[in-house]
C-alpha positions in Angstrom: 99.8 235.9 154.9 98.2 239.2 154.2 99.0 241.7 151.5 100.9 244.8 152.3 98.0 247.1 151.7 96.0 245.4 154.4 98.6 245.8 157.0 97.7 248.3 159.8 99.6 251.4 160.5 101.1 252.0 163.9 100.2 255.2 165.8 101.2 255.9 169.4 101.2 252.7 171.3 98.5 250.8 169.5 98.0 249.2 166.2 95.2 250.9 164.3 93.2 250.2 161.1 94.3 252.5 158.3 92.0 255.5 157.8 91.6 254.8 154.1 91.8 251.7 152.0 93.4 251.9 148.5 91.3 251.2 145.5 91.4 247.7 144.0 93.4 249.1 141.0 96.0 250.7 143.3 96.2 247.6 145.4 96.8 245.4 142.3 99.6 247.7 141.1 101.4 248.0 144.4 100.8 245.2 146.9 103.1 242.3 147.4 100.3 239.8 147.3 99.1 240.8 143.8 102.7 241.1 142.5 103.4 237.6 143.6 100.5 236.6 141.3 101.8 238.8 138.4 105.4 237.5 138.7 104.2 233.9 138.7 102.0 234.5 135.7 104.9 236.0 133.8 107.1 233.0 134.5 104.3 230.5 133.7 103.5 232.3 130.4 107.2 232.2 129.4 107.6 228.6 130.4 104.4 227.3 128.7 105.1 229.5 125.6 108.5 227.9 125.2 107.0 224.4 125.4 104.1 225.3 123.1 106.2 226.8 120.3 108.8 224.0 120.4 106.4 221.1 120.5 107.1 218.2 118.2 105.6 218.2 114.7 102.3 216.3 114.5 101.9 216.2 118.3 98.1 216.4 118.1 97.8 213.6 115.6 100.2 211.4 117.4 98.4 212.0 120.7 95.0 211.3 119.2 96.2 208.0 117.8 97.5 207.0 121.2 101.2 207.1 120.2 103.5 207.9 123.1 105.0 211.4 122.6 107.9 212.9 124.5 107.8 216.7 124.9 110.9 218.5 126.4 111.0 222.1 127.5 113.7 224.2 125.7 114.2 225.9 129.0 115.3 222.8 130.8 119.0 223.5 130.1 118.6 227.2 131.1 116.8 226.7 134.4 118.5 224.3 136.9 119.8 224.0 140.4 123.1 222.5 141.7 123.4 218.7 141.1 124.7 215.9 143.2 128.3 215.5 144.3 130.5 213.2 146.4 133.9 214.6 147.0 134.2 217.9 145.1 131.4 220.4 145.5 132.5 222.1 142.2 130.9 219.1 140.5 127.5 220.2 141.7 128.0 223.6 140.1 129.8 222.7 136.9 127.3 220.1 135.8 124.4 222.7 135.8 126.3 226.0 135.7 124.4 227.5 132.7 121.0 226.5 134.3 122.0 228.1 137.7 122.9 231.4 136.0 119.7 231.2 133.9 117.6 230.8 137.1 119.4 233.7 138.6 118.6 236.0 135.6 115.0 234.8 135.4 114.3 235.7 139.0 116.4 238.9 139.1 114.8 240.4 136.0 111.2 239.5 136.9 111.6 240.7 140.5 113.6 243.7 139.6 110.8 244.7 137.2 108.2 244.1 139.9 110.1 246.2 142.4 110.4 249.0 139.9 106.7 249.0 139.0 105.7 248.8 142.7 107.6 252.0 143.3 110.3 250.2 145.3 114.1 250.8 144.9 114.8 248.2 142.2 118.5 249.1 142.1 118.9 248.2 145.8 117.3 244.9 145.2 119.4 244.1 142.2 122.6 245.0 144.1 121.7 242.7 147.0 120.0 239.8 145.2 123.2 238.2 143.8 124.5 237.7 147.4 121.2 236.2 148.6 121.1 233.9 145.6 124.6 232.9 146.2 123.6 231.8 149.8 120.7 229.8 148.3 123.1 228.2 145.8 125.4 227.2 148.8 122.4 225.6 150.6 121.5 223.6 147.5 125.1 222.5 147.1 125.4 221.4 150.7 122.1 219.4 150.3 123.4 217.7 147.2 126.4 215.9 148.8 125.8 212.2 148.5 126.1 211.3 152.2 123.9 214.3 153.3 121.4 213.3 150.7 121.3 209.8 152.0 120.1 211.2 155.4 117.4 213.3 153.7 118.9 216.6 155.0 117.1 218.7 152.4 117.9 222.1 151.1 115.3 223.9 153.3 117.3 223.0 156.5 120.6 224.1 154.9 119.1 227.4 153.6 117.8 228.1 157.1 121.1 227.3 158.8 123.1 229.4 156.3 121.0 232.4 157.1 120.9 231.8 160.8 124.7 231.4 161.1 125.2 234.8 159.4 122.4 236.7 161.4 123.5 235.2 164.7 127.3 235.7 164.3 128.4 238.7 162.2 124.9 240.0 161.8 122.9 240.4 158.5 124.5 243.2 156.5 122.2 246.2 156.0 122.7 246.3 152.2 121.1 242.8 151.9 117.8 243.9 153.4 116.2 244.9 150.0 116.6 241.3 148.7 115.4 239.6 151.9 111.9 239.1 150.6 110.6 236.1 152.5 106.9 236.4 151.9 107.3 237.7 148.3 109.5 234.7 147.4 107.2 232.1 149.0 103.9 233.6 147.7 105.3 233.6 144.1 106.5 230.0 144.6 103.0 229.0 145.8 101.3 230.5 142.8 103.7 228.5 140.6 102.7 225.4 142.6 99.0 226.1 141.6 99.9 225.1 138.1 101.1 221.7 139.3 98.0 221.0 141.4 95.2 220.0 139.0 91.7 221.3 139.9 90.3 217.8 140.4 93.1 217.2 142.9 92.6 220.5 144.6 88.9 219.8 145.0 89.6 216.4 146.4 92.1 217.8 149.0 90.0 220.9 149.7 87.0 219.3 151.3 88.9 217.4 154.0 91.2 220.4 154.3 88.2 222.6 155.2 87.4 220.4 158.1 91.0 220.5 159.3 91.4 224.2 158.9 88.0 225.7 159.6 87.0 223.5 162.5 90.2 223.1 164.5 91.4 226.7 164.0 88.5 228.5 165.7 88.3 225.9 168.5 92.0 226.3 169.2 91.8 230.1 169.1 88.8 230.4 171.4 90.2 227.7 173.8 93.6 229.4 174.0 92.0 232.8 174.7 89.8 231.4 177.4 92.7 229.6 178.9 94.8 232.8 179.0 92.0 234.7 180.7 90.6 232.1 183.1 93.6 230.0 184.0 96.7 232.1 183.4 94.8 235.4 184.1 96.9 237.4 181.6 96.1 241.1 182.4 96.1 242.2 178.8 93.2 240.8 176.8 94.6 242.2 173.6 97.9 240.4 174.1 96.1 237.2 174.9 94.0 237.5 171.7 96.9 238.4 169.4 99.0 235.4 170.6 96.0 233.1 170.3 95.3 234.2 166.7 99.0 234.2 165.7 99.4 230.6 166.9 96.2 229.2 165.6 95.6 230.9 162.2 98.7 232.0 160.2 101.5 233.4 162.2 102.7 237.0 161.6 99.9 238.0 159.2 97.1 236.8 161.5 98.9 238.6 164.4 99.0 241.9 162.5 95.4 241.7 161.4 94.1 240.7 164.9 96.3 243.4 166.6 94.6 246.0 164.5 91.1 244.5 165.3 91.6 244.5 169.0 93.8 247.7 169.2 96.8 245.8 170.7 99.9 247.8 171.6 103.0 247.6 169.4 104.9 245.9 172.1 102.3 243.2 172.3 102.4 242.6 168.6 106.2 242.4 168.6 106.1 239.9 171.5 103.6 237.7 169.6 105.6 237.9 166.4 108.8 237.0 168.2 107.2 233.9 169.7 105.8 232.9 166.3 109.1 233.3 164.5 111.0 231.3 167.1 108.6 228.4 167.2 108.2 228.4 163.4 111.9 227.8 163.0 111.8 224.9 165.5 108.6 223.3 164.2 109.6 223.3 160.5 112.7 221.3 161.4 111.2 219.0 164.2 107.8 218.1 162.7 109.1 216.6 159.4 111.7 214.6 161.4 108.9 213.3 163.7 106.7 212.4 160.7 109.6 210.5 159.1 110.7 208.8 162.3 107.2 207.5 163.0 106.6 206.4 159.4 103.6 208.6 159.1 101.8 208.7 155.7 102.9 211.7 153.6 99.3 212.8 153.1 98.5 212.8 156.8 101.9 214.4 157.6 101.3 217.1 155.0 97.8 217.9 156.5 99.3 218.0 160.0 102.0 220.5 158.9 99.6 222.6 157.0 97.3 223.0 160.0 99.9 223.7 162.7 103.0 225.5 161.4 102.4 229.3 161.6 104.1 230.5 158.4 102.9 229.6 154.9 106.5 229.6 153.8 107.6 227.3 156.6 104.7 224.9 155.7 105.8 224.8 152.1 109.4 224.1 152.9 108.6 221.5 155.6 106.2 219.8 153.2 108.8 219.8 150.5 111.2 217.9 152.8 108.6 215.1 152.9 108.1 215.1 149.1 105.8 216.5 146.5 102.7 214.7 147.8 103.1 216.1 151.3 103.9 219.5 149.9 100.7 219.5 147.8 98.5 218.6 150.8 100.3 220.9 153.3 100.1 223.9 150.9 96.4 223.3 150.2 95.4 223.0 153.9 97.5 226.1 154.8 95.9 228.2 152.1 92.4 227.2 153.2 93.4 228.2 156.7 94.8 231.5 155.3 91.3 232.5 154.3 90.5 232.7 158.0 92.8 235.7 158.4 90.2 238.2 157.3 87.3 236.4 158.9 89.2 236.2 162.2 90.1 239.9 162.2 86.5 240.8 161.4 85.1 238.6 164.2 87.6 239.8 166.7 86.8 243.5 165.9 83.1 242.8 166.3 83.8 241.0 169.7 86.0 243.8 170.9 83.6 246.6 170.1 80.6 244.7 171.4 81.9 243.0 174.5 85.4 244.2 175.5 85.2 247.9 174.9 81.5 248.5 174.7 82.2 251.9 173.1 79.2 253.2 171.2 81.4 255.8 169.5 83.9 253.3 168.0 83.9 253.1 164.2 81.8 250.2 162.8 83.6 247.4 161.2 82.3 246.5 157.7 82.1 243.2 156.1 84.6 244.4 153.4 87.3 244.1 156.1 87.3 240.4 155.3 88.2 241.2 151.6 90.9 243.6 152.7 92.5 241.0 154.9 92.1 238.1 152.4 95.5 236.8 151.2 95.2 237.6 147.5 97.9 235.2 146.4 95.5 232.4 147.2 93.4 233.6 144.3 96.5 233.2 142.1 97.1 229.6 143.3 93.5 228.6 142.6 93.4 230.5 139.3 96.6 228.8 138.0 95.2 225.4 139.1 92.0 226.1 137.1 93.8 227.4 134.0 96.3 224.6 133.7 93.7 222.0 134.5 91.8 223.3 131.5 94.9 223.2 129.3 95.8 219.8 130.6 92.4 218.3 129.8 91.4 220.2 126.6 94.5 220.6 124.5 95.7 217.8 122.2 98.8 216.5 124.0 97.9 218.7 127.0 99.3 216.4 129.6 102.6 216.1 127.8 102.8 219.9 127.3 101.9 220.8 130.9 104.2 218.1 132.4 107.1 219.3 130.2 106.6 222.9 131.4 106.6 221.8 135.0 109.5 219.5 134.8 111.5 221.7 132.5 111.3 225.0 134.4 108.5 226.0 136.8 109.1 223.2 139.4 112.8 224.2 139.5 112.0 227.9 139.8 109.5 227.1 142.6 112.3 225.3 144.4 114.6 228.3 144.1 111.9 230.6 145.5 111.4 228.3 148.5 115.2 228.1 149.0 115.5 231.9 148.8 112.7 232.3 151.3 114.4 230.2 153.9 117.7 231.9 153.5 115.7 235.0 154.1 114.0 233.6 157.2 117.5 232.7 158.6 118.9 236.2 157.8 115.9 237.8 159.6 116.0 235.6 162.7 118.3 236.8 165.5 118.0 234.6 168.6 119.7 237.2 170.8 116.8 239.6 170.1 114.2 236.9 170.6 115.7 235.2 173.7 114.2 237.7 176.2 110.7 236.9 174.9 111.3 233.1 175.5 112.5 233.3 179.1 109.3 232.0 180.6 106.3 234.0 181.7 102.7 233.8 180.9 102.8 234.6 177.2 105.3 231.8 176.6 103.1 229.3 178.6 100.1 230.5 176.6 101.8 229.9 173.3 103.2 226.5 174.2 99.9 225.2 175.7 97.9 226.6 172.7 100.2 225.1 170.2 100.2 221.7 172.0 96.4 221.7 171.8 96.7 222.7 168.1 99.1 219.8 167.3 96.9 217.2 169.0 93.5 218.4 167.5 94.9 219.0 164.0 96.5 215.5 163.9 93.3 213.9 165.1 91.1 215.8 162.6 93.6 215.2 159.8 93.6 211.5 160.5 89.8 211.4 160.6 89.3 213.4 157.4 92.3 212.3 155.2 92.6 208.7 156.3 89.1 207.7 157.2 86.2 209.8 155.8 87.8 211.0 152.6 90.6 208.3 152.3 89.6 207.2 148.8 89.2 210.6 147.2 92.5 212.0 148.5 94.7 209.1 147.4 96.7 210.1 144.3 
């Protein structure tokens, strides 16, 4: 996923690179990517501060002596999600009512502040957010029913269905749009996840993840593009390239970046995004079900999800369905793959100017384009992993303090962000609008064939790297 400032502007019938790039300072004050990092830092600072200032007396001495110490976050009662229920759904809400309201206020205040400081209409967000949060609460409640829970029908599926039912029946109300912040929610949740993934673990997962993401992705992209040109003979090379990048790298953001690089038409970008959104919804539900049905190892399953599902948010939610271990692997692989957004756009631009257009007067593409396209929230994820790894290993009682923070507040908030993101995806997805793009034709064949190759190669590489070559280092 790319940050807002790096998204191209549309002019006429093609997608063009912006004439001027904002300074780093302006970008850090205004872009969604950077504000996902700032919001997560605020929440982590509050959460860790609450644990630090309420730690038991003599924690350092007790920890040094090897005595078992229990640390509890004072926020645990103030940040919660709906609980379990059997016959009466009110039971799910009444048991954690204060915590649900607390989570609502935490997110509303932090995001309202972010919207205001970014120059966005904070009032519109605050008026719409209670309704989106209510839908997320409904999804959590539906997932908490004892029979439903026994079948592992997790909150992500219900959140998606709740949004889809509304958008495909009565339609998503216009006033809700300011609070439908899919990428903002998921990016913030992923930066929070960084505090849960210790640096030693991130490094262990990162090396095999690089093989999965950085070898398979370019092979699939190039193969799909050649297949579209040589076999399907798609007339538009730019459409062929945008679909290939969208499907192989990171969905919408990769499509936008690549469309700017190869001067694709707006209609071609819209078609590619429509295909991506449709298959993302399908894959985030179907792939976890396949992984569970086949008894696939969660580490292997997570790596497969991370390398194949287009959207970072969908990867996180699908991984969460399989458990924390799969989520950790899936998110790590996907964020390694996200780094290729800028590299892909840069390479495509060079290829287009050099081979496709051969226009000597075309503007030169600088290496800084990679930085502009780089998904900045990945820096937040890695930064929080480093920071909390240091706190975990150097503070007296560090493991107890960090674990109390995660279990008492940040893991719950992360879950809310993921749930809100998937309600938002459902509210943004209207199958009536996407259906014409799925009625056959070469673009659909290209996407299906490319994604099939992606699924096969990614699973093979993930098995080789995570279960054979690096099996010992990635085991928790």
